N, CA and C atoms as a LAMMPS dump frame, in Angstrom:
ITEM: TIMESTEP
0
ITEM: NUMBER OF ATOMS
537
ITEM: BOX BOUNDS ff ff ff
-5.0000000000000000e+02 5.0000000000000000e+02
-5.0000000000000000e+02 5.0000000000000000e+02
-5.0000000000000000e+02 5.0000000000000000e+02
ITEM: ATOMS id mol type element x y z
1 1 1 N -236.742 -126.593 191.837
2 1 2 C -237.578 -127.516 191.95
3 1 3 C -237.208 -128.89 192.874
4 2 1 N -238.475 -129.297 193.751
5 2 2 C -238.071 -130.224 194.738
6 2 3 C -237.706 -131.816 193.953
7 3 1 N -237.369 -132.455 194.904
8 3 2 C -237.212 -134.05 194.261
9 3 3 C -238.516 -134.568 194.189
10 4 1 N -239.473 -134.261 195.197
11 4 2 C -240.611 -135.138 195.322
12 4 3 C -241.455 -134.271 194.092
13 5 1 N -241.201 -133.089 193.552
14 5 2 C -242.066 -132.531 192.558
15 5 3 C -241.635 -133.243 191.12
16 6 1 N -240.293 -133.207 191.122
17 6 2 C -239.713 -133.737 189.796
18 6 3 C -239.925 -135.451 189.956
19 7 1 N -240.098 -136.402 190.989
20 7 2 C -240.479 -137.434 190.681
21 7 3 C -241.675 -137.504 190.547
22 8 1 N -242.677 -137.024 191.12
23 8 2 C -244.159 -137.034 190.762
24 8 3 C -244.585 -136.6 189.031
25 9 1 N -243.668 -135.567 188.764
26 9 2 C -243.9 -135.126 187.272
27 9 3 C -243.395 -136.311 186.568
28 10 1 N -242.376 -136.631 186.897
29 10 2 C -241.798 -138.222 185.918
30 10 3 C -242.791 -139.003 185.694
31 11 1 N -243.508 -139.454 187.14
32 11 2 C -244.406 -140.254 186.919
33 11 3 C -245.576 -140.452 186.494
34 12 1 N -246.02 -138.918 186.558
35 12 2 C -247.268 -138.631 185.779
36 12 3 C -247.039 -138.621 184.21
37 13 1 N -246 -138.125 183.74
38 13 2 C -245.52 -138.263 182.441
39 13 3 C -246.011 -139.578 182.055
40 14 1 N -245.079 -140.707 182.71
41 14 2 C -244.982 -142.08 182.403
42 14 3 C -246.638 -142.594 182.196
43 15 1 N -247.385 -142.23 183.239
44 15 2 C -249.032 -142.813 183.197
45 15 3 C -249.889 -142.047 182.36
46 16 1 N -249.319 -140.585 181.884
47 16 2 C -250.27 -140.117 180.767
48 16 3 C -249.608 -140.873 179.521
49 17 1 N -248.475 -141.182 179.228
50 17 2 C -248.23 -141.909 178.023
51 17 3 C -248.9 -143.186 178.002
52 18 1 N -249.093 -143.979 179.02
53 18 2 C -249.488 -145.255 179.146
54 18 3 C -251.129 -145.17 178.937
55 19 1 N -251.737 -143.868 179.396
56 19 2 C -252.835 -143.455 179.035
57 19 3 C -253.352 -143.273 177.905
58 20 1 N -252.211 -142.698 177.002
59 20 2 C -252.516 -142.454 175.471
60 20 3 C -252.229 -143.778 175.014
61 21 1 N -251.542 -144.683 175.186
62 21 2 C -251.405 -146.077 174.566
63 21 3 C -252.64 -146.59 174.809
64 22 1 N -253.606 -146.753 175.986
65 22 2 C -254.44 -147.071 176.203
66 22 3 C -256.016 -146.51 175.328
67 23 1 N -255.713 -145.374 175.022
68 23 2 C -256.8 -144.681 173.969
69 23 3 C -256.45 -145.48 172.459
70 24 1 N -255.327 -145.71 172.235
71 24 2 C -254.957 -146.371 170.849
72 24 3 C -255.65 -147.868 170.805
73 25 1 N -255.218 -148.431 172.317
74 25 2 C -255.803 -149.567 172.199
75 25 3 C -257.355 -149.71 172.464
76 26 1 N -257.952 -148.634 172.673
77 26 2 C -259.267 -148.738 172.645
78 26 3 C -259.958 -148.667 171.368
79 27 1 N -259.297 -147.665 170.24
80 27 2 C -259.559 -147.436 169.154
81 27 3 C -259.568 -148.839 168.394
82 28 1 N -258.021 -149.62 168.747
83 28 2 C -257.92 -150.868 167.816
84 28 3 C -259.109 -151.739 168.253
85 29 1 N -259.134 -151.507 169.555
86 29 2 C -260.391 -152.594 169.897
87 29 3 C -261.711 -152.656 169.129
88 30 1 N -261.995 -151.273 169.032
89 30 2 C -263.198 -150.992 167.959
90 30 3 C -263.31 -151.434 166.686
91 31 1 N -261.902 -151.297 166.107
92 31 2 C -261.723 -151.686 164.76
93 31 3 C -261.95 -153.205 164.415
94 32 1 N -261.212 -154.121 165.646
95 32 2 C -261.082 -155.334 165.294
96 32 3 C -262.399 -155.788 165.828
97 33 1 N -263.354 -155.296 166.753
98 33 2 C -264.69 -155.946 166.888
99 33 3 C -265.452 -155.705 165.536
100 34 1 N -265.226 -154.456 164.795
101 34 2 C -266.161 -154.137 163.801
102 34 3 C -265.765 -155.133 162.943
103 35 1 N -264.545 -155.341 162.516
104 35 2 C -263.887 -156.357 161.584
105 35 3 C -264.52 -157.874 161.907
106 36 1 N -264.477 -158.32 163.012
107 36 2 C -265.066 -159.678 163.583
108 36 3 C -266.513 -159.556 163.234
109 37 1 N -267.166 -158.504 163.573
110 37 2 C -268.9 -158.783 163.31
111 37 3 C -269.003 -158.97 161.926
112 38 1 N -268.196 -157.86 160.884
113 38 2 C -268.527 -157.946 159.571
114 38 3 C -267.924 -159.19 158.842
115 39 1 N -266.811 -159.854 159.381
116 39 2 C -266.563 -160.859 158.457
117 39 3 C -267.232 -162.535 159.041
118 40 1 N -267.863 -162.02 160.393
119 40 2 C -268.703 -163.215 160.631
120 40 3 C -270.14 -163.311 160.184
121 41 1 N -270.694 -162.33 160.315
122 41 2 C -272.151 -161.975 159.779
123 41 3 C -272.272 -161.627 158.243
124 42 1 N -271.097 -161.186 157.848
125 42 2 C -271.284 -160.551 156.492
126 42 3 C -270.952 -161.847 155.435
127 43 1 N -269.946 -162.087 155.916
128 43 2 C -269.135 -163.256 155.112
129 43 3 C -269.059 -164.793 155.702
130 44 1 N -269.629 -164.851 156.877
131 44 2 C -269.454 -166.123 157.537
132 44 3 C -268.123 -166.673 157.55
133 45 1 N -267.414 -165.908 158.189
134 45 2 C -265.683 -166.283 158.266
135 45 3 C -265.566 -165.798 159.562
136 46 1 N -264.745 -166.825 160.426
137 46 2 C -264.424 -166.163 161.871
138 46 3 C -263.028 -166.96 162.162
139 47 1 N -262.323 -166.186 162.902
140 47 2 C -261.001 -166.325 163.399
141 47 3 C -260.911 -166.285 164.787
142 48 1 N -260.428 -167.258 165.476
143 48 2 C -260.418 -167.379 167.013
144 48 3 C -259.642 -166.552 167.528
145 49 1 N -258.133 -166.076 166.732
146 49 2 C -257.33 -165.252 166.949
147 49 3 C -257.804 -163.941 167.168
148 50 1 N -258.399 -163.53 166.25
149 50 2 C -258.89 -162.13 166.08
150 50 3 C -259.969 -161.711 167.427
151 51 1 N -260.832 -162.812 167.479
152 51 2 C -261.641 -162.495 168.781
153 51 3 C -260.909 -162.403 170.259
154 52 1 N -259.848 -163.139 170.272
155 52 2 C -259.037 -162.918 171.443
156 52 3 C -258.207 -161.593 171.15
157 53 1 N -258.073 -161.183 170.282
158 53 2 C -257.263 -159.92 170.165
159 53 3 C -258.038 -158.807 170.64
160 54 1 N -259.433 -158.707 170.566
161 54 2 C -259.893 -157.636 171.339
162 54 3 C -260.114 -157.865 172.777
163 55 1 N -260.025 -158.927 173.415
164 55 2 C -260.129 -159.811 174.436
165 55 3 C -259.087 -159.092 175.191
166 56 1 N -257.882 -159.194 174.342
167 56 2 C -256.755 -159.304 175.133
168 56 3 C -256.259 -157.503 175.072
169 57 1 N -256.805 -156.797 174.222
170 57 2 C -256.635 -155.465 174.174
171 57 3 C -257.622 -154.623 175.317
172 58 1 N -258.976 -155.327 175.24
173 58 2 C -259.59 -154.934 176.628
174 58 3 C -258.932 -154.935 177.934
175 59 1 N -258.451 -155.969 178.172
176 59 2 C -257.504 -156.402 179.568
177 59 3 C -256.554 -155.403 179.484
178 60 1 N -255.988 -154.734 178.47
179 60 2 C -254.519 -154.102 178.587
180 60 3 C -255.216 -152.949 178.983
181 61 1 N -256.265 -152.536 178.162
182 61 2 C -256.955 -151.18 178.621
183 61 3 C -257.07 -151.123 179.891
184 62 1 N -257.772 -151.983 180.657
185 62 2 C -258.159 -151.935 181.972
186 62 3 C -256.972 -151.932 182.813
187 63 1 N -256.276 -152.892 182.772
188 63 2 C -255.272 -153.11 183.338
189 63 3 C -253.991 -151.959 183.361
190 64 1 N -253.588 -151.584 182.425
191 64 2 C -252.706 -150.371 182.253
192 64 3 C -253.416 -149.318 182.474
193 65 1 N -254.545 -149.205 182.292
194 65 2 C -255.083 -147.797 182.254
195 65 3 C -255.375 -147.401 183.721
196 66 1 N -255.223 -148.27 184.649
197 66 2 C -255.582 -147.787 186.008
198 66 3 C -254.568 -147.003 186.636
199 67 1 N -253.245 -146.755 186.139
200 67 2 C -252.546 -145.637 186.829
201 67 3 C -252.935 -144.531 186.215
202 68 1 N -253.357 -144.458 184.889
203 68 2 C -253.688 -143.387 184.195
204 68 3 C -255.282 -142.673 185.001
205 69 1 N -256.033 -143.685 185.022
206 69 2 C -257.142 -143.157 185.73
207 69 3 C -257.141 -142.706 187.292
208 70 1 N -256.148 -143.09 187.927
209 70 2 C -255.745 -142.76 189.221
210 70 3 C -254.993 -141.469 189.11
211 71 1 N -254.36 -141.28 188.112
212 71 2 C -253.757 -139.66 187.904
213 71 3 C -254.662 -138.768 187.751
214 72 1 N -255.53 -139.266 186.761
215 72 2 C -256.608 -138.302 186.564
216 72 3 C -257.902 -138.133 187.467
217 73 1 N -257.71 -138.881 188.448
218 73 2 C -258.363 -138.885 189.617
219 73 3 C -260.096 -139.188 189.366
220 74 1 N -260.013 -140.22 188.719
221 74 2 C -261.212 -140.564 187.826
222 74 3 C -261.652 -142.026 188.625
223 75 1 N -261.119 -142.534 189.337
224 75 2 C -261.57 -143.625 189.733
225 75 3 C -262.553 -143.503 191.094
226 76 1 N -263.077 -144.536 191.446
227 76 2 C -264.24 -144.678 192.051
228 76 3 C -263.723 -144.209 193.559
229 77 1 N -264.578 -143.119 193.847
230 77 2 C -264.501 -142.322 195.292
231 77 3 C -265.506 -142.221 195.818
232 78 1 N -265.803 -142.384 197.238
233 78 2 C -266.882 -142.128 197.916
234 78 3 C -266.89 -140.995 198.845
235 79 1 N -267.114 -139.624 198.097
236 79 2 C -266.524 -138.461 198.433
237 79 3 C -267.616 -137.434 199.354
238 80 1 N -268.469 -138.309 200.092
239 80 2 C -269.465 -137.351 200.851
240 80 3 C -268.68 -136.348 201.947
241 81 1 N -267.776 -136.679 202.343
242 81 2 C -266.938 -135.814 203.438
243 81 3 C -265.764 -135.155 202.539
244 82 1 N -265.066 -135.709 201.693
245 82 2 C -263.729 -135.601 200.691
246 82 3 C -264.299 -134.09 200.131
247 83 1 N -265.145 -134.041 199.3
248 83 2 C -265.688 -133.422 198.331
249 83 3 C -265.313 -131.867 198.714
250 84 1 N -265.933 -131.463 199.809
251 84 2 C -265.52 -129.877 200.045
252 84 3 C -264.669 -129.684 201.082
253 85 1 N -263.852 -130.606 201.497
254 85 2 C -262.876 -130.635 202.702
255 85 3 C -261.622 -129.822 202.007
256 86 1 N -260.775 -129.439 202.981
257 86 2 C -259.588 -128.323 202.664
258 86 3 C -258.588 -129.251 202.182
259 87 1 N -257.585 -128.865 201.307
260 87 2 C -256.627 -129.231 200.708
261 87 3 C -255.687 -130.294 201.334
262 88 1 N -255.525 -129.467 202.918
263 88 2 C -254.605 -130.256 203.923
264 88 3 C -255.521 -131.684 204.068
265 89 1 N -256.856 -131.432 204.467
266 89 2 C -257.737 -132.52 204.846
267 89 3 C -257.632 -133.638 203.87
268 90 1 N -257.545 -133.246 202.482
269 90 2 C -257.612 -134.086 201.373
270 90 3 C -256.245 -134.876 201.165
271 91 1 N -255.065 -134.268 201.482
272 91 2 C -253.735 -134.63 201.624
273 91 3 C -253.363 -135.751 202.442
274 92 1 N -254.292 -135.65 203.603
275 92 2 C -254.046 -136.494 204.737
276 92 3 C -254.469 -137.765 204.422
277 93 1 N -255.88 -137.605 203.977
278 93 2 C -256.825 -138.642 203.407
279 93 3 C -256.358 -139.492 202.608
280 94 1 N -255.672 -138.651 201.394
281 94 2 C -254.909 -139.434 200.293
282 94 3 C -253.753 -140.12 200.867
283 95 1 N -252.95 -139.727 201.633
284 95 2 C -251.758 -140.243 201.897
285 95 3 C -252.009 -141.479 202.771
286 96 1 N -253.17 -141.381 203.757
287 96 2 C -253.324 -142.687 204.361
288 96 3 C -253.932 -143.732 203.777
289 97 1 N -254.824 -143.319 202.846
290 97 2 C -255.51 -144.273 202.142
291 97 3 C -254.37 -145.076 201.189
292 98 1 N -253.524 -144.238 200.432
293 98 2 C -252.272 -144.782 199.296
294 98 3 C -251.623 -145.816 200.495
295 99 1 N -251.331 -145.187 201.619
296 99 2 C -250.117 -145.987 202.305
297 99 3 C -250.732 -147.435 202.929
298 100 1 N -252.16 -147.029 203.459
299 100 2 C -252.691 -148.346 204.29
300 100 3 C -253.782 -148.968 203.335
301 101 1 N -254.176 -148.581 202.645
302 101 2 C -254.95 -149.393 201.834
303 101 3 C -254.715 -150.213 200.332
304 102 1 N -253.99 -148.992 199.682
305 102 2 C -253.497 -149.118 198.486
306 102 3 C -252.466 -149.734 198.021
307 103 1 N -251.307 -149.578 198.866
308 103 2 C -250.368 -150.12 198.703
309 103 3 C -250.284 -151.451 199.15
310 104 1 N -250.779 -151.96 200.407
311 104 2 C -251.01 -153.49 200.588
312 104 3 C -251.67 -154.171 199.724
313 105 1 N -252.751 -153.661 198.89
314 105 2 C -253.483 -154.112 197.811
315 105 3 C -252.578 -154.728 196.725
316 106 1 N -251.955 -153.755 196.374
317 106 2 C -251.099 -153.905 195.393
318 106 3 C -249.872 -154.926 195.479
319 107 1 N -249.37 -154.816 196.435
320 107 2 C -248.29 -155.908 197.216
321 107 3 C -249.111 -157.393 197.075
322 108 1 N -250.307 -157.477 197.221
323 108 2 C -251.187 -158.694 197.532
324 108 3 C -251.348 -159.203 196.104
325 109 1 N -251.675 -158.238 195.427
326 109 2 C -252.026 -158.638 193.953
327 109 3 C -250.565 -159.468 193.351
328 110 1 N -249.426 -158.452 193.533
329 110 2 C -248.461 -158.844 193.036
330 110 3 C -247.426 -160.195 193.511
331 111 1 N -247.841 -160.472 194.598
332 111 2 C -247.29 -161.563 195.496
333 111 3 C -247.905 -162.715 194.872
334 112 1 N -249.426 -162.78 194.869
335 112 2 C -250.142 -163.878 194.508
336 112 3 C -250.219 -163.979 192.794
337 113 1 N -249.871 -163.267 192.176
338 113 2 C -249.765 -163.074 190.788
339 113 3 C -248.561 -163.296 190.019
340 114 1 N -247.402 -163.179 190.705
341 114 2 C -245.902 -163.337 190.172
342 114 3 C -245.731 -164.785 189.698
343 115 1 N -246.047 -165.611 190.643
344 115 2 C -245.558 -167.072 190.063
345 115 3 C -246.477 -167.592 189.006
346 116 1 N -247.783 -167.182 189.042
347 116 2 C -248.763 -167.221 188.17
348 116 3 C -248.223 -166.686 186.645
349 117 1 N -247.749 -165.93 186.427
350 117 2 C -247.353 -165.089 185.304
351 117 3 C -246.118 -165.609 185.453
352 118 1 N -244.794 -166.044 185.915
353 118 2 C -244.006 -166.614 185.745
354 118 3 C -243.895 -167.895 185.162
355 119 1 N -244.956 -168.746 185.954
356 119 2 C -244.906 -170.172 185.144
357 119 3 C -245.579 -170.288 183.799
358 120 1 N -246.272 -169.132 183.606
359 120 2 C -246.765 -169.1 182.159
360 120 3 C -245.775 -168.419 181.38
361 121 1 N -244.894 -167.696 181.427
362 121 2 C -243.842 -167.443 180.682
363 121 3 C -242.702 -169.022 180.713
364 122 1 N -242.526 -169.629 181.573
365 122 2 C -241.547 -170.869 181.603
366 122 3 C -242.178 -171.781 180.523
367 123 1 N -243.694 -171.796 180.626
368 123 2 C -244.356 -172.977 179.814
369 123 3 C -244.448 -172.352 178.015
370 124 1 N -244.046 -170.956 178.053
371 124 2 C -244.251 -170.466 176.833
372 124 3 C -245.87 -170.815 176.394
373 125 1 N -246.668 -170.392 177.465
374 125 2 C -248.276 -170.611 177.423
375 125 3 C -248.88 -169.885 176.441
376 126 1 N -249.677 -170.997 175.619
377 126 2 C -250.618 -170.322 174.344
378 126 3 C -251.846 -170.51 174.382
379 127 1 N -252.467 -169.707 173.84
380 127 2 C -253.93 -169.876 174.018
381 127 3 C -254.62 -171.539 173.948
382 128 1 N -255.433 -172.017 174.405
383 128 2 C -256.08 -173.277 174.661
384 128 3 C -256.937 -173.593 173.354
385 129 1 N -257.391 -172.2 172.756
386 129 2 C -258.497 -172.598 171.421
387 129 3 C -257.352 -172.966 170.263
388 130 1 N -257.92 -173.747 169.532
389 130 2 C -257.143 -173.988 168.257
390 130 3 C -257.173 -173.001 167.548
391 131 1 N -255.959 -172.376 166.989
392 131 2 C -256.074 -170.996 165.983
393 131 3 C -256.169 -169.69 167.044
394 132 1 N -256.063 -169.988 168.433
395 132 2 C -256.094 -168.659 169.147
396 132 3 C -254.592 -168.173 169.28
397 133 1 N -254.51 -166.848 170.052
398 133 2 C -253.1 -166.345 170.101
399 133 3 C -252.162 -167.106 170.671
400 134 1 N -251.046 -167.037 170.252
401 134 2 C -249.733 -167.329 170.888
402 134 3 C -249.448 -166.495 172.058
403 135 1 N -248.11 -166.917 172.777
404 135 2 C -247.682 -166.105 173.676
405 135 3 C -248.893 -165.382 174.713
406 136 1 N -249.535 -166.386 175.187
407 136 2 C -250.716 -166.049 176.455
408 136 3 C -250.336 -165.334 177.772
409 137 1 N -248.74 -165.719 178.145
410 137 2 C -248.03 -165.286 179.074
411 137 3 C -247.87 -163.583 178.755
412 138 1 N -248.095 -163.025 177.593
413 138 2 C -247.993 -161.574 177.462
414 138 3 C -249.28 -161.025 177.955
415 139 1 N -250.556 -161.697 177.914
416 139 2 C -251.626 -161.26 178.447
417 139 3 C -251.544 -161.42 179.99
418 140 1 N -251.304 -162.688 180.49
419 140 2 C -251.057 -162.671 181.969
420 140 3 C -250.361 -161.729 182.638
421 141 1 N -249.245 -161.022 181.746
422 141 2 C -248.27 -160.199 182.111
423 141 3 C -249.036 -158.736 182.735
424 142 1 N -250.305 -158.427 182.163
425 142 2 C -250.684 -157.283 182.236
426 142 3 C -251.485 -157.163 183.936
427 143 1 N -251.16 -158.391 184.899
428 143 2 C -251.657 -158.327 185.917
429 143 3 C -250.342 -157.632 186.421
430 144 1 N -248.888 -157.993 186.34
431 144 2 C -247.867 -157.272 186.908
432 144 3 C -247.611 -155.813 186.402
433 145 1 N -248.135 -155.793 185.394
434 145 2 C -247.787 -154.361 184.656
435 145 3 C -249.417 -153.317 185.528
436 146 1 N -250.197 -153.778 185.871
437 146 2 C -251.07 -153.211 186.554
438 146 3 C -250.548 -152.795 188.061
439 147 1 N -250.038 -153.598 188.391
440 147 2 C -249.317 -153.274 189.658
441 147 3 C -248.302 -152.311 189.502
442 148 1 N -247.244 -152.513 188.55
443 148 2 C -246.258 -151.093 188.519
444 148 3 C -246.797 -150.116 188.034
445 149 1 N -247.799 -149.865 187.299
446 149 2 C -248.306 -148.626 186.859
447 149 3 C -249.009 -147.607 188.333
448 150 1 N -249.859 -148.721 188.977
449 150 2 C -250.653 -148.001 189.752
450 150 3 C -249.682 -148.204 190.966
451 151 1 N -248.463 -148.923 191.348
452 151 2 C -247.65 -148.546 192.578
453 151 3 C -247.157 -147.058 192.194
454 152 1 N -246.263 -146.749 190.992
455 152 2 C -245.83 -145.483 190.443
456 152 3 C -246.836 -144.303 190.66
457 153 1 N -248.007 -144.709 190.294
458 153 2 C -249.014 -143.458 190.577
459 153 3 C -249.271 -143.53 191.782
460 154 1 N -249.507 -144.198 193.04
461 154 2 C -249.566 -144.362 194.15
462 154 3 C -248.061 -143.48 194.881
463 155 1 N -247.219 -143.617 194.334
464 155 2 C -245.672 -143.084 194.725
465 155 3 C -245.989 -141.494 194.438
466 156 1 N -246.28 -141.267 193.23
467 156 2 C -246.359 -139.71 192.626
468 156 3 C -247.588 -139.235 193.655
469 157 1 N -248.754 -139.678 193.826
470 157 2 C -249.689 -139.208 194.758
471 157 3 C -249.358 -138.694 196.189
472 158 1 N -248.363 -139.969 196.805
473 158 2 C -247.962 -139.572 198.194
474 158 3 C -247.238 -138.528 198.124
475 159 1 N -246.229 -138.209 196.79
476 159 2 C -245.011 -136.885 196.807
477 159 3 C -246.219 -135.847 196.987
478 160 1 N -247.441 -135.629 196.079
479 160 2 C -248.063 -134.641 195.918
480 160 3 C -248.73 -134.243 197.373
481 161 1 N -248.985 -135.395 198.048
482 161 2 C -250.041 -135.088 199.337
483 161 3 C -248.693 -134.483 200.135
484 162 1 N -247.507 -135.143 200.216
485 162 2 C -246.39 -134.65 201.109
486 162 3 C -246.163 -133.011 201.14
487 163 1 N -245.898 -132.882 199.375
488 163 2 C -246.246 -131.372 198.823
489 163 3 C -247.14 -130.279 199.493
490 164 1 N -248.523 -130.875 199.546
491 164 2 C -249.345 -129.976 199.944
492 164 3 C -249.408 -129.651 201.33
493 165 1 N -248.922 -131.059 202.01
494 165 2 C -248.853 -130.753 203.555
495 165 3 C -247.713 -129.869 204.107
496 166 1 N -246.633 -129.933 203.122
497 166 2 C -245.58 -128.787 203.47
498 166 3 C -245.849 -127.429 203.02
499 167 1 N -246.333 -127.282 201.948
500 167 2 C -246.877 -126.041 201.444
501 167 3 C -247.918 -125.581 202.65
502 168 1 N -248.644 -126.262 203.148
503 168 2 C -249.394 -125.818 204.086
504 168 3 C -248.82 -125.231 205.347
505 169 1 N -247.853 -125.942 205.706
506 169 2 C -247.08 -125.977 206.917
507 169 3 C -245.964 -124.873 206.632
508 170 1 N -245.531 -124.72 205.21
509 170 2 C -244.766 -123.13 205.271
510 170 3 C -245.768 -122.152 205.197
511 171 1 N -246.994 -122.182 204.889
512 171 2 C -248.06 -121.091 204.743
513 171 3 C -248.338 -120.801 205.888
514 172 1 N -248.572 -121.505 207.071
515 172 2 C -248.613 -121.184 208.723
516 172 3 C -247.698 -120.685 209.135
517 173 1 N -246.435 -121.166 209.006
518 173 2 C -245.521 -120.571 209.78
519 173 3 C -245.253 -119.211 209.084
520 174 1 N -244.956 -118.999 207.619
521 174 2 C -244.819 -118.014 207.375
522 174 3 C -245.917 -116.739 207.716
523 175 1 N -247.11 -117.274 207.942
524 175 2 C -248.103 -116.416 208.478
525 175 3 C -248.074 -116.189 209.692
526 176 1 N -247.531 -116.8 210.548
527 176 2 C -247.284 -116.589 212.068
528 176 3 C -246.058 -115.586 212.149
529 177 1 N -245.059 -115.706 211.188
530 177 2 C -244.08 -114.767 211.22
531 177 3 C -244.144 -113.56 211.117
532 178 1 N -245.332 -113.303 210.119
533 178 2 C -245.48 -111.975 209.986
534 178 3 C -246.292 -110.988 210.714
535 179 1 N -246.731 -112.08 211.784
536 179 2 C -247.528 -110.941 212.66
537 179 3 C -246.849 -110.601 213.837
């Protein structure tokens, strides 16, 4: 098994685990929203922290789930030309898209959000709402986690593209040698 295959499998396992964690977050979010609604409208009781919990969970689902979504190939794609293309063409398009479009996007988000999150950690930032969630910096760190999980999945997808292209080349050369 090649190094690229092993690296890709390890990264895919990480993002698969995070995807399952996000599924737990979604279920938890439903339970919290249900509890907020029942408490508010059934008993006229409200907790700010409880309302913030489901916002936090929602944020983590989207930010952490990005890598899993990309792993599952469920991201938004305009595939008019891509859908019926060969594996080689798809691998080339994926690699170019990952390197030229997605990696710079991840870098820009990381670069401009790192100081934002770092300052939040230094301040030990908390919710502005009275009775809100402590440790707002944990929520803000989801931006950096988004960059990490998506970067890892980009590396995995580049490995898969390289493997596809190398398999295509080896099939071509082995096909020529048989003739």
